[in-house]
C-alpha positions as CSV (number, residue, x, y, z in Angstrom):
1,X,0.1,-0.1,-0.2
2,X,3.1,2.3,0.7
3,X,6.9,2.1,-0.4
4,X,9.2,4.4,0.1
5,X,12.8,4.0,-1.2
6,X,15.8,6.0,-0.1
7,X,13.7,8.9,0.6
8,X,15.7,12.1,1.5
9,X,14.6,15.3,3.0
10,X,16.1,18.9,4.0
11,X,15.2,22.0,5.7
12,X,17.5,24.1,4.5
13,X,21.1,22.6,5.9
14,X,19.4,20.3,8.2
15,X,19.1,16.8,6.6
16,X,16.0,15.6,8.1
17,X,15.5,12.3,6.3
18,X,18.6,10.2,5.2
19,X,17.6,7.9,2.8
20,X,14.5,6.2,4.7
21,X,13.0,2.9,3.4
22,X,9.7,1.9,4.6
23,X,6.9,-0.7,3.2
24,X,3.3,-1.0,4.6
25,X,1.3,-3.7,3.5
26,X,-2.5,-3.3,2.9
27,X,-4.3,-3.5,6.5
28,X,-1.1,-3.4,8.7
29,X,-0.9,-0.7,11.5
30,X,2.5,0.8,11.6
31,X,3.6,2.6,14.5
32,X,6.8,5.0,14.0
33,X,8.4,6.2,17.7
34,X,11.4,7.9,18.4
35,X,12.7,11.2,20.0
36,X,11.6,14.3,18.8
37,X,13.4,15.8,16.3
38,X,14.3,12.5,14.9
39,X,12.3,13.1,11.7
40,X,9.1,11.0,12.1
41,X,6.4,13.8,11.5
42,X,8.3,14.7,8.5
43,X,8.2,11.0,7.1
44,X,4.6,11.0,7.5
45,X,3.8,14.2,5.7
46,X,6.0,12.9,2.8
47,X,3.7,10.0,2.2
48,X,0.9,12.3,0.8
49,X,3.6,14.7,-0.5
50,X,2.7,17.5,1.9
51,X,6.5,17.9,2.6
52,X,7.8,17.5,-1.0
53,X,11.1,15.2,-1.2
54,X,14.5,15.8,-3.0
55,X,15.6,12.1,-3.5
56,X,13.9,8.9,-3.4
57,X,10.6,7.1,-4.4
58,X,7.2,7.0,-2.5
59,X,4.8,4.9,-4.1
60,X,1.0,5.0,-2.5
61,X,-1.5,2.1,-3.9
62,X,0.4,2.0,-7.3
63,X,0.9,5.8,-7.7
64,X,4.3,7.7,-8.0
65,X,3.8,10.4,-5.5
66,X,7.6,11.3,-6.0
67,X,6.8,12.2,-9.7
68,X,4.4,15.2,-8.5
69,X,1.6,13.3,-10.3
70,X,-2.2,12.6,-9.6
71,X,-1.5,14.3,-6.0
72,X,-5.3,14.9,-5.4
73,X,-5.8,11.4,-6.4
74,X,-3.2,10.2,-3.7
75,X,-4.5,12.7,-1.2
76,X,-8.2,11.5,-1.9
77,X,-7.0,8.0,-0.5
78,X,-4.9,9.0,2.2
79,X,-6.6,10.4,5.6
80,X,-4.9,12.6,7.7
81,X,-5.4,13.4,11.4
82,X,-2.9,16.2,13.2
83,X,-1.9,17.0,16.6
84,X,-4.2,20.5,16.2
85,X,-7.8,19.5,15.2
86,X,-8.2,22.0,12.5
87,X,-12.2,21.9,12.7
88,X,-13.9,24.9,11.2
89,X,-15.4,26.8,14.4
90,X,-18.5,28.2,12.5
91,X,-19.7,24.6,11.7
92,X,-20.9,22.0,13.8
93,X,-19.5,18.7,14.1
94,X,-21.7,17.4,11.4
95,X,-21.1,19.8,8.9
96,X,-17.3,19.9,9.6
97,X,-17.6,15.7,8.7
98,X,-19.8,16.3,5.6
99,X,-18.3,19.4,4.0
100,X,-15.3,17.6,2.0
101,X,-17.4,15.0,0.8
102,X,-20.3,17.2,-0.6
103,X,-17.5,19.4,-2.3
104,X,-15.0,17.1,-3.3
105,X,-16.9,13.8,-3.8
106,X,-20.1,15.5,-5.0
107,X,-22.1,13.5,-2.7
108,X,-25.7,14.6,-1.8
109,X,-26.0,16.4,1.3
110,X,-28.6,13.7,2.1
111,X,-26.1,11.1,1.6
112,X,-23.2,12.8,3.1
113,X,-25.5,13.5,6.3
114,X,-26.5,9.9,6.7
115,X,-22.5,8.6,5.9
116,X,-21.8,11.6,8.6
117,X,-23.9,10.7,11.4
118,X,-22.5,6.8,10.9
119,X,-18.9,7.9,11.6
120,X,-20.2,10.3,14.2
121,X,-21.5,7.1,15.7
122,X,-18.3,5.2,15.0
123,X,-16.5,7.6,17.0
124,X,-18.9,7.8,19.8
125,X,-20.5,11.4,19.2
126,X,-23.8,10.6,17.6
127,X,-25.0,13.0,20.5
128,X,-22.8,15.5,19.4
129,X,-23.5,16.2,15.9
130,X,-25.2,19.7,16.0
131,X,-22.2,21.1,18.6
132,X,-20.0,23.2,17.7
133,X,-16.1,22.6,18.1
134,X,-15.9,25.5,20.9
135,X,-18.8,23.3,22.7
136,X,-16.4,19.9,22.5
137,X,-13.8,18.6,24.8
138,X,-10.4,18.2,23.2
139,X,-10.9,14.8,22.6
140,X,-14.1,15.0,21.4
141,X,-12.8,17.5,18.5
142,X,-10.1,15.0,17.7
143,X,-12.6,12.2,17.4
144,X,-14.8,14.4,14.9
145,X,-11.4,15.3,12.9
146,X,-11.0,11.5,12.8
147,X,-14.5,11.2,11.6
148,X,-14.0,13.8,9.0
149,X,-11.2,12.2,7.3
150,X,-12.7,8.9,7.5
151,X,-15.7,10.6,5.7
152,X,-13.4,10.7,2.5
153,X,-13.4,6.8,2.4
154,X,-9.6,6.6,2.5
155,X,-7.6,3.6,1.8
156,X,-5.0,4.7,4.6
157,X,-5.0,6.4,7.3
158,X,-1.9,8.7,8.9
159,X,-1.9,9.9,12.6
160,X,0.7,12.6,13.4
161,X,0.6,12.5,17.1
162,X,-3.2,12.7,17.3
163,X,-3.1,12.5,21.3
164,X,-0.1,15.1,22.2
165,X,-2.4,17.8,22.2
166,X,-4.9,16.5,24.6
167,X,-5.0,16.4,28.1
168,X,-3.9,13.3,29.8
169,X,-7.5,11.9,30.8
170,X,-8.9,12.6,27.5
171,X,-6.1,10.5,25.4
172,X,-7.9,6.9,25.9
173,X,-11.0,7.9,23.9
174,X,-9.2,8.6,20.8
175,X,-6.8,5.9,21.1
176,X,-9.8,3.8,21.7
177,X,-11.4,5.0,18.1
178,X,-7.7,4.5,16.5
179,X,-7.6,0.9,18.1
180,X,-11.2,0.1,16.6
181,X,-9.8,1.3,13.1
182,X,-7.1,-1.0,13.6
183,X,-9.3,-3.7,14.6
184,X,-11.4,-3.0,11.2
185,X,-8.6,-3.3,9.1
186,X,-7.6,-0.2,8.4
187,X,-4.1,0.3,6.7
188,X,-2.6,2.8,9.3
189,X,1.0,4.8,10.0
190,X,0.8,6.3,13.6
191,X,3.4,8.6,14.7
192,X,2.9,8.6,18.4
193,X,4.5,8.8,21.9
194,X,1.8,6.4,23.2
195,X,4.4,3.2,24.0
196,X,1.0,1.0,25.4
197,X,-0.9,1.9,22.1
198,X,2.2,1.0,20.3
199,X,2.8,-2.4,21.8
200,X,-1.1,-3.6,21.8
201,X,-2.1,-2.2,18.2
202,X,0.6,-2.3,16.0
203,X,1.6,-4.7,13.6
204,X,5.3,-3.5,13.5
205,X,7.0,-0.9,15.3
206,X,9.8,1.4,13.6
207,X,12.1,3.4,15.5
208,X,13.6,6.6,14.3
209,X,16.4,8.7,15.4
210,X,18.2,11.2,13.3
211,X,16.7,10.9,10.2
212,X,17.2,7.2,9.8
213,X,15.0,4.1,10.8
214,X,17.4,2.5,13.5
215,X,15.3,-0.7,14.0
216,X,11.9,-2.3,13.0
217,X,10.2,-5.2,14.0
218,X,7.0,-7.0,16.0
219,X,6.0,-4.7,19.1
220,X,6.9,-7.8,21.2
221,X,10.6,-7.8,20.0
222,X,11.1,-4.0,20.1
223,X,9.8,-3.8,23.2
224,X,11.0,-7.0,25.0
225,X,14.1,-7.5,23.1
226,X,15.3,-4.3,21.0
227,X,18.7,-5.1,19.2
228,X,19.7,-1.5,18.5
229,X,21.7,-0.1,21.5
230,X,19.8,3.6,20.7
231,X,16.5,1.9,20.7
232,X,17.5,0.5,24.0
233,X,18.5,3.6,25.5
234,X,15.1,5.2,24.2
235,X,12.8,2.7,25.4
236,X,14.5,2.6,29.0
237,X,14.2,6.4,29.4
238,X,10.4,6.3,28.0
239,X,9.4,3.6,29.8
240,X,10.7,4.5,33.3
241,X,8.4,7.7,33.2
């Protein structure tokens, strides 16, 4: 579903991605962990070309993203959820969810509303369809953002530290939705600091540092028996908190 070959990215003189190879199979949940500044979020943003690359190849569902062609088609296949919720404050939850399907997919308002209400139910917010973002908690807003991404019927979902802006007691409700998506078979690439989620929901955990993938493997292998000394050091520090 996703294939990245020798992907390189600079921000000025800063070499952020240093020849990254990553492959994601259909239905696989890949969780990327690592210290801040390791290139995790940048890697995620190159998948749908929100960040252009200088070298390498990126293929999404057979489409060569690196050739700058059919980016709208690629992005229609890829849903993305960011740290910030980015909801339109003047639209209620349902209106936020149905806006893109009516404008981009040209769905009728009736069809979009029916799908939107079903998605709000899926994320546990069926009673909040008429509520505006300012009336919702951070966790509820992020769940609306997930429903909004799902409304475009993506084949892939990307999560860029989707819980990092939330109060600790609200993190669980968003992770529960993500776990449900994983169990439903959605192809997912998740950048997160939530090690419990990585251990429980991932098919494969990728550890990044200094712009390269240091180690990857099954969650039990990465967390119980990491091979790279840098992975061991990172996990020891994180899990001791």
